N, C-alpha and C positions, 0 to 999 in steps of 0.2 A: 538550348540548341534550336528548338522550334518556336522560340518566342518572337523571332523576327517576321516581318510581313512577307519577305521573300520566301522564307521556309514554309510558312503557312500556305501561301499561294501555290508553291510547288507541290506540297502534300495534297492540296485540294485537287490540282490538275491530275496528279498521279492517281488519286482515288477515282476520279471521273474516268480516267483512261482504263484502269483495271476493271471498273464496273462495265464499261463499254465492251472491253475484250471478253469479259465473262459472259455478258449477254450474247455477244456474237458467237461464242463457242457453244453455248447452250442452244441457240437458234440453229446453228449448223448441225448439231447432233440431232435435234428434233426434225430437221428436214432431210437427214440422210436416208431414213427408212422409206418415206414416201418416194423419194427420188430413186432409191434402189429398186423399190417395187415396180415403178413405172418402167425403168430400164430393163429389168429382168423379164417382166411380163411381155414387154414389146418384143424382146429377143425370142422368148418362148413361143409367142404367136407366130413369129416369122419362121422358126424352125418347124412348128406344127404344120404350117402350110406346105412344107416339103415332105414331112414325115407321113401324113395321112395318105396322100396318093401312093407313096411307096408301100405302105402297109396294105392298102387295098389291092395293089397289083400282086404282091406276094401272097396275100390271103386268097386271092382268086385262083392261084395256081395250085392250091391245096397244101401250101406249106404250113407246118405246125407253128403255133405261136412262139415256142422257144426258139425255133429256127429263125423266125422273123426277127426276134430280139437279138440273136447272134449276128444276123446280117446287119442289123442296125448298129450293133456295137462295133463291128469290124469296119463298117463303111461310113460311120457317122461323120468323120472328118472330111471324107471325100464328098459326101452328100450334103454336108453343111448342117446336119442334125446333131450338133453337139449337145451334151447333157444326158441325163438319165431318162429312160423311156419305160413306160409300163403299158401292157396290153390287158385290158379288162373285158370281161364278158358283159352281157346286158344286166346282170345282177350286181356288178361291182366286184366280182372275184378277180384277183390278179392271176392271169394266165401265163404271163411272161414278164421278166424284169431284166433289163440289160445288165444289171449288176448281180442278178441271180439271187437276191436276198428276200424278196417280198412275194414270191410265188405262193399262192394259197391264201394270202392275206385278203381281207375284204374292205372295200371302200364303198358301202352302199349309198352314201350321200352323193357320190359322183354319178352313180347310175340313176339317181332320182332327178338329176338336173335335166330340165326340158330344153332341148336344143335340136335344130335341124341337122342333118348330116353335114359334116365338114364345117359347121358353125362353131367357132371356138367359144369356150367359157373358161373363166380363170378364177383363181382364188388361192387360199392357203390350206395346207393339210399337215398333219403331224404323222411322222413315221418313226417307228422304233421308240427309243427313249425320249419321247417328246421333242425330237428334232423337227424344226419347222422347215417347210418347203413351200415355195411358190409353184403353182402348176398352171398349165394351159392344156385343155383337153378338147377332143372333138370326136364325134361318132363317124364311123366309116359308112359308106353307102351300102344299103342292103344288096346282097348278091344271091344268086340262085343256089339253093341248098346249103348256104353258109350264113350263119347269123352275123349281124354287124358287131364290130368290136369298138371299144372305147380306147383311143390312143391318148395317153397321158404323158406329157413331158414335164419333168420336175427339176427345180434348181433350189439349192439350200438358201435359207435366209441367213446371211452372214454380216449383220451390221457391225459386230465387233471387229471382224476381219477388215471390213472397209475402213473403220475408224483407225485400226492399227496401221493399215497401209498408208492412210493419209496423215497419221500422227506426226511423223517427222517433218513433213512439209508444213503442216499446220503449226507445229512448234516453231519451226524456223521463221515462217511468215509472222507469227505472233511476236516472236522475239525481236525481229527487225522493226515491226510496227511499234512495239513498246519502247525500243531504243530511240527511234525517231521521235516518238511522242514525248519521251523524257527530255530529249534535247530541245524540242520545241517548247515544252513546258518551262524549262530553265530560261530560255530566251524570253518568253512572254513574262514570266515572273520577274526577271531582271528589268524588262522594259517598264513594268508597272512600278517596281520598287525603286528604280533609280531616281525618278523625279521626286518621290517622297523623301528619299535620302538627301537630295539637294535641299529640299525645304527644311528638313530637320537640321542640316548643317547651317543653313541660313538662320534658323531660329536660335541656334547656339551662338552664332556671330552677333545677333541682335542682343542676346542676353549678356554678351561681353561688352556691349556698348556701341557696336558698329551699326548705327541707325541709317547710314547712307546706302545700305545694301538693297538692291532691287533685283528681283529674279526675272529671267526671260525664258519661260517655258510655254510654248504655244499649243502643244498637243499632248494628250487628247483634250477634248473640250472640257471635261470635268476638271482635269488638272490645271487647265488655263484659268478656269474660274477660281480655283483654289489659290493659284499664284497671284491672280489679280487682287483677290481679297487679302492675301498676305502682304502684297506690296502696299495696298491701301492702309492696312493696319500699321505697317512700318512707318508710313508717312504720318499717320495720326499720332503714333507714339513719339516720333521725332518732333512733331508740332507741339504735342503736349509737354514734352520735356523742355522745349525751347520756351513755351509759355510759362512753365514753372520757373525757369531761370529768369525770364523777364519779370515775372511776378515778384520774385524775391528781390531782384535788383530795384524794381520800381517802389516796392513797399519800403525797402531799406532807405532809398533816397527820399521818399515822401515823409518818412518818419524822422530821418536824420535832420532835414532842414528845420522843422519846427522845434525839434529837441535842441538843436544848436542855438536857436534864438532864445528858447526858454532858459537854457543853461547860462547863456551870456548875460541876460538881463537879471536872472536870479543872482548870479555872481556879483553884478553891479549893486544890487540891493544889499547883499551880504557884506561886501568889503567896503561899503560906504561911498562907492564911486558916484552913485545917484544921490546927491546930497540935498538937492532942492525938492520941494513937494511936487513940482511939475515934472522933474526927471523921474521921481519915484512913481508918479501916476502913469507916465509914459511906459516905464518898465513893466508895471503891473498890467497895463493895457495890452502890451505886446505878448506878455506871458498868457493872458486870458485868450487873446485871439489865436495864438498858436496852439494852445491846449484845445480850444474849440475846433480848430482845423483838424487836429489829430483825432479828436472824438468823432468828427464827421467821417473821417477816413476809416476809422475802425468800425463805425456803424455800417458804412457801405460794404466793407469787407465781410462783416458778419452776415449782412443781408444776402450778399452773393453766395456765401457759403451755405446759408440756409436754403436758398433757391436751388443750388446744385444738389443738395441732399434731399430736396423735396419736403423740407420741414415747414415751409410756409403754406398754410392752408388758405386757399382762395375762396372768398364768399361767392356764391352763385345767385345773385339777386338782380332784378331789373334795375338798370341804371339810366337815369335821365341824362343822356350825354350832352344835350344842349345846356342844361343847367350846370353840369359839372365843368364844361369848358368855360362857361361864363365865370364861374368861381375861380378857376385857375387864372384867367386873364386879370380879374380884379385883384388877386393876390400879387400880381406882378406889375400892377398899374403904377404904383409909386416909384418902383425901381426904374421903369421905362421913362417916367417923367424926369427923374434925376439924371438919366443918361441922355435925355433929349431924343428919345426914340419913340416913333409913332407906333402904338400897339393897337391893332384893330381885330375885331371878332366878326366873322361872317359865317354864322351857323344857323340853319333853319330850325324852327321849333319842332318838337315832336320826335327828334332822333333818340332812340334808346337801344341799349344793348344789355346783355346779361353778363355780369361779371362782378368783380370786387371794386366798389366805388373808391375806397381808399387807395388801392394799388393803381387804379386808372388815374386818379388824381396825381399820384406820384409820377406816373409816366409822362403826363402832359406838362407837369411842373418842371420836370427835368429837361424836356425839350424846349420849353420856353426859356428856362435859365440858360441853356446852351445858346439859343438864338440871341438873347439879349447880351450875352457875354461876348459874342463875336461881331455884333452889329455896331458900327461906329455911330457917334453922335450925329443926329440928323437923319438916321436910317429908318427903316420900316420893318416891322414884324407883323405878320398876318396869320391868324388862325382861322381855318376853314374846315367845314365838314360837309359831306354829301354821301348819298347812297349810290354805290357803283356795282357793276357786274364784272367779275373776273373769274375765268375758268368755270363758267356756268354756275357761279354761286353769287349770292348777294352779300355785299360787305358794306360796312360804314367806313369811309376813308376820311381820316382826320389829318390835315396837313398843317405844319408850322413852317412858314416861309419867311426868310429874311433876305435883305439885299446887302449882306456883308461881303467880305473879300472872296468868298467861295472856297471850294476845296479842289485841289488837283485831282484829276481822274485816277491816278495811280494810288491815291490815298483812300479813295472811297471804299474799297473792299475791306479795309482794316478799321473802319470807323467804330465798329461795335466790339472791337477787341478790348480787353481789360487793360487799363493804364495807357492806352494808346492816345496820343495827342497829336493833332495835325500841327498845332503851334506849340513847339516844345517850350517856348518861353512861358506858356501858361502854367508851367509847373511852379513858377515863382508867384503866380497870381492867384493861386488857390484852387485851380482845377485839378481834380484827382485822376481824371481819365477813366472813372468808373461809372459816371452817370449814364452814358449811352449803353454800356454793357448791361446795367440794371434795367434800362428801358427794354432792351431786346429780350431779356429773360422774362420780364413781367408780361410783355405782349404775347410772347409764345406760350406762356402759361395760360393765357386767355384763348388760345387757339388761333391767334392772329399772326401777323407778320409786320415787320417794319423795314423801310427802305429809305435810302438817301439819294437825292439827285442834286447835282451842283454844277455851276458854270463859274469858272474863275473870273472874278471881276463883276459878276452879276448877282451872286447869292446862292443860297442853299435851301432845299426843301426836304423836310423829313415827313414821311407819310406813314401813318399807322393804319393798318387794315384790321378791323375787328369783325368777326363773323356775325351776321344777323341771325338771331335766334328768337324763339318765341318768348317775348317778354310781356305778354298780355296779362299775366296773373300778378297780383300784388301791385304795390306802388313803387314807382321808380325812386331810387335812392341817390342822394348826393353825399359826399364826404362831409363829415361834421367839421 
C-alpha cells in the first residue's frame, strides 16, 4: 500500500504537517501562562489604582477594615474594582477579605516589600490548598492617628481553564488546517508522482519495442532533465538497435558473396566442370582470394569487438611520427605506382607522440588504403603533418589528402559508421566498410580525434589529431 512514491510523499507531508501542528500546540501552551500573567496583572494594577483611593477615603472616616471590605464587595462592579481584595496591616496580617475566608492569615512577605505609598508591586502567592493567585498590592498613604494599610487585589491562576475555554476553537482550527494540509499534500504528491508515472509508462512502452516514443515534460527543471536524458537514451537505444540490424545485414551480405563464389568454384572442381589446368588454377585462385577476403573481414570484426570490450592493450611509448609516416608511405608506394597515382610525403622531422606504434601504423595505413582506393589514375595523394593549437591545447595534425571524386556533405557524418560505404559498388570490390570505423576507435583510444572534410569533385582530406605529450624519455619507436 505504501510502496508507491505517491503514498510515501503523502506520508512524508502528513508527518511534517503533524509535527508542525504539534510544535504549534506546544508553543501555544507555553505562551498561554506568560500572556495570561501580563493580562491579569495589567487588569489588577488598573483596578488597584481605583481601589487604593477608595480605601484611603473610607479608612480616614474611621470605618473598620471588615466594613471597607463589605463596601468594596457590594460596590466593586459599580466602582470597577472586580476581583478579590485583601486589607493587610503593616506586618502582613489579613484584617479583611472580601470573601471573608482569609481574615487572620499572615502574608509577611508582602509586608516586607519596599514600595512608596500607592506604588503598586505585583507577583504570585499561594492561598489555601496551594491554590495560586496573581496579586497587585500597594500601601495607602499615612493618615493622622491611623496606620497605613496594604491593599491587595488577587486573581486566580487558571491556565487549565483558559486552555479548556480555547480548546474547542483550537481543535476546530487545527482540524481545518489539517484537512487543508492533507488536500494540499495530496495535490503536491500527485503533481510530483504524475510525471514519474508517465516516465514509467514510457519505459514499459520502450520495453515492448516502441522506440519512437519521445516525452514532452518541461517542468519542474529536475524532471525536464530526467525526461531529456530519457529521450536521449531512447534515441541511443533506437540507433543501437538499428546499427545492430545493419550490422547483421551487412555481415550476412559480406559473408554471403565470398561464400557463394567459393561454393561455385569448389563445385566446379568437384563435378569436373573445370577440366583444364588453367580453369582449375583459376577456380583455386578465386577460392583463395575469397577466403582471404573473409579472413580479413572476420579479423576486422574481431578487432572491433575487442576494441569495444577494451580488450586491446595500447602501448604507451614515445613514437617517432615522422619515421612512422615515412614507413607507411613506402609500404603503399608500389600500389600507388601500379595505379598511376602520385603519392607524396610532406612531414617535418622531429615530430613525436606517445602511443602504440603498431596501432598508429594501422591507422595511417587504413587511411592511405582508403585514399588510394578512391583516387583515379593520374590523381594525387599527399600525407602531411604539423603541430597545431586547438582548444588551447597542442596537437599533432596528420592529414591524408586525395583529389578523388569527393564525398557529398550529407554522407560525411556517417563516414565512420561500421559497414558504411559512400560508394555502395565497393562492396563488390573488396571494401568492408570497417576500415574507417577501426581508425576512429584506435585514434580515440590514443586520446585523439579524427575528422573528414570533402568537396565533391575536388577531393577529400582525413585529419587525425593526436595530443602532444611528454615523449622526452626513452627512444622513439617505429612499427617493425
